[in-house]
C-alpha positions as CSV (number, residue, x, y, z in Angstrom):
1,X,113.1,-140.0,-132.6
2,X,115.8,-141.6,-134.6
3,X,115.7,-144.8,-136.6
4,X,118.2,-147.3,-135.1
5,X,119.4,-148.2,-138.6
6,X,120.2,-144.6,-139.3
7,X,121.8,-144.1,-135.9
8,X,124.0,-147.2,-136.5
9,X,124.9,-145.7,-139.9
10,X,125.9,-142.4,-138.2
11,X,128.2,-144.4,-135.8
12,X,130.1,-145.8,-138.8
13,X,128.4,-149.1,-139.2
14,X,127.5,-150.4,-142.6
15,X,124.1,-149.1,-143.8
16,X,121.3,-151.6,-144.4
17,X,119.7,-151.9,-147.8
18,X,116.0,-151.3,-148.4
19,X,113.8,-154.3,-148.1
20,X,112.5,-155.4,-151.5
21,X,110.7,-158.7,-150.5
22,X,107.2,-159.6,-151.5
23,X,105.8,-158.6,-148.1
24,X,107.4,-155.2,-148.3
25,X,106.0,-154.7,-151.8
26,X,102.5,-155.7,-150.5
27,X,102.7,-153.8,-147.2
28,X,104.0,-150.5,-148.5
29,X,100.9,-149.6,-150.6
30,X,98.6,-151.0,-147.8
31,X,100.3,-148.7,-145.2
32,X,100.1,-145.8,-147.6
33,X,96.4,-146.4,-148.2
34,X,96.0,-146.6,-144.4
35,X,97.6,-143.2,-144.0
36,X,95.4,-141.7,-146.7
37,X,92.3,-143.2,-145.1
38,X,93.3,-142.0,-141.7
39,X,93.9,-138.5,-142.9
40,X,90.6,-138.5,-144.8
41,X,88.8,-139.9,-141.8
42,X,90.3,-137.1,-139.6
43,X,89.0,-134.5,-142.1
44,X,85.5,-136.1,-142.1
45,X,85.5,-136.1,-138.2
46,X,86.3,-132.3,-138.3
47,X,83.5,-131.8,-140.8
48,X,81.0,-133.8,-138.6
49,X,82.0,-131.9,-135.5
50,X,81.7,-128.6,-137.3
51,X,78.2,-129.6,-138.5
52,X,77.3,-130.6,-135.0
53,X,78.4,-127.3,-133.6
54,X,76.7,-125.4,-136.5
55,X,73.5,-127.3,-135.9
56,X,73.5,-126.7,-132.2
57,X,74.4,-123.0,-132.1
58,X,73.2,-121.6,-135.4
59,X,70.2,-123.8,-136.4
60,X,69.2,-124.5,-132.8
61,X,68.7,-128.1,-133.8
62,X,71.5,-130.5,-133.0
63,X,71.8,-133.5,-135.3
64,X,71.6,-136.7,-133.2
65,X,73.8,-139.0,-135.4
66,X,76.9,-136.8,-135.5
67,X,78.4,-137.8,-132.1
68,X,78.1,-141.5,-132.6
69,X,79.5,-141.3,-136.2
70,X,82.4,-139.2,-135.0
71,X,83.2,-141.7,-132.3
72,X,83.2,-144.6,-134.7
73,X,85.4,-142.8,-137.1
74,X,87.9,-142.0,-134.3
75,X,88.3,-145.7,-133.8
76,X,89.1,-146.2,-137.5
77,X,91.5,-143.2,-137.7
78,X,93.5,-144.1,-134.5
79,X,93.7,-147.8,-134.9
80,X,94.6,-147.9,-138.6
81,X,97.0,-144.9,-138.0
82,X,98.6,-146.9,-135.2
83,X,99.1,-149.9,-137.4
84,X,100.8,-147.7,-140.0
85,X,103.0,-146.2,-137.3
86,X,104.2,-149.7,-136.4
87,X,105.3,-150.3,-140.0
88,X,106.9,-146.9,-140.4
89,X,108.6,-147.0,-137.0
90,X,106.4,-144.1,-135.8
91,X,105.6,-145.8,-132.5
92,X,107.2,-145.1,-129.2
93,X,110.7,-146.5,-128.9
94,X,113.8,-146.4,-126.7
95,X,116.2,-145.6,-129.5
96,X,118.6,-143.8,-127.2
97,X,119.3,-147.1,-125.4
98,X,119.5,-149.2,-128.6
99,X,122.3,-147.0,-130.1
100,X,124.5,-147.6,-127.0
101,X,124.7,-151.4,-127.5
102,X,126.7,-153.2,-130.1
103,X,125.0,-153.9,-133.4
104,X,124.6,-157.7,-132.9
105,X,122.9,-157.1,-129.5
106,X,120.8,-154.3,-130.9
107,X,119.5,-156.5,-133.7
108,X,118.5,-159.2,-131.2
109,X,116.7,-156.7,-129.1
110,X,114.9,-155.3,-132.2
111,X,113.9,-158.9,-133.2
112,X,112.4,-159.4,-129.7
113,X,110.6,-156.1,-129.9
114,X,109.0,-156.9,-133.3
115,X,108.0,-160.4,-132.1
116,X,106.3,-158.8,-129.0
117,X,104.6,-156.2,-131.2
118,X,103.3,-159.0,-133.5
119,X,102.0,-161.0,-130.5
120,X,100.2,-157.8,-129.4
121,X,98.7,-157.5,-132.9
122,X,97.4,-161.1,-132.7
123,X,95.8,-160.3,-129.3
124,X,94.2,-157.2,-130.7
125,X,92.7,-159.1,-133.7
126,X,91.6,-162.1,-131.6
127,X,90.0,-160.1,-128.9
128,X,88.4,-157.7,-131.4
129,X,86.8,-160.7,-133.1
130,X,85.5,-162.1,-129.8
131,X,84.1,-158.7,-128.7
132,X,82.6,-158.0,-132.2
133,X,80.9,-161.4,-132.2
134,X,79.4,-160.7,-128.7
135,X,77.6,-157.6,-130.0
136,X,76.7,-158.7,-133.4
137,X,73.0,-158.1,-133.1
138,X,73.1,-154.8,-131.2
139,X,72.6,-151.5,-133.2
140,X,74.4,-148.2,-132.6
141,X,71.8,-145.6,-131.3
142,X,71.0,-142.9,-133.8
143,X,72.9,-144.6,-136.6
144,X,71.1,-147.9,-137.1
145,X,74.4,-149.6,-137.9
146,X,75.5,-152.8,-136.2
147,X,77.7,-152.3,-133.1
148,X,80.2,-154.7,-134.7
149,X,81.5,-151.9,-136.9
150,X,83.2,-150.5,-133.8
151,X,85.4,-153.7,-133.6
152,X,86.3,-154.0,-137.3
153,X,89.2,-151.5,-137.0
154,X,90.5,-153.4,-133.9
155,X,90.6,-156.6,-136.0
156,X,92.0,-154.9,-139.1
157,X,94.7,-153.0,-137.1
158,X,95.7,-156.2,-135.3
159,X,96.1,-158.1,-138.6
160,X,98.1,-155.2,-140.1
161,X,100.3,-155.0,-137.1
162,X,101.0,-158.7,-137.4
163,X,101.9,-158.3,-141.1
164,X,104.0,-155.3,-140.5
165,X,105.9,-157.0,-137.6
166,X,106.6,-160.1,-139.8
167,X,107.9,-157.7,-142.5
168,X,110.2,-156.1,-140.0
169,X,111.4,-159.5,-138.7
170,X,112.2,-160.7,-142.2
171,X,114.0,-157.5,-143.1
172,X,116.0,-157.6,-139.9
173,X,117.1,-161.2,-140.5
174,X,118.1,-160.4,-144.1
175,X,120.0,-157.3,-143.0
176,X,117.5,-155.0,-144.8
177,X,115.5,-152.0,-143.7
178,X,111.8,-151.4,-144.1
179,X,111.4,-148.1,-145.9
180,X,108.6,-145.9,-144.5
181,X,105.4,-145.7,-146.7
182,X,105.7,-142.0,-147.2
183,X,109.1,-142.3,-149.1
């Protein structure tokens, strides 16, 4: 998948400069931390599943907490990773269509896309809050943790998506480009 800014540069258009605004300076380390936490969470999931399999087939005594903890961690890994993907343009896009339209039209379409993604982030955060509040007193079996922890990544991811979308909108209006966190 190609970045529309890079694609427009390849077609001879003027390249955009990196975004240096306050929101970019705040969001970049947050996104980088999100990537590190998601990768760490993925490694912990692998260790938990390995322990589950080891306990079941070698020790003949399967730990009861491993499945529920792995499921909770999957929520954190995928939702925080998805938010970082929004900032770093790692989400699904139709770049091949965008590079065929003139720059001024492409920028308007990108603006609409970022606004819609931001609205989706608001919906995620709001509904995650409502769902989390509805299960506040329920405990996760075999973990003893409140069920609400399953909804924390939905809320956090939604808020991050909103922040990252606003960053993209500001950068687009200024004629700047959001530099991915891994750079």
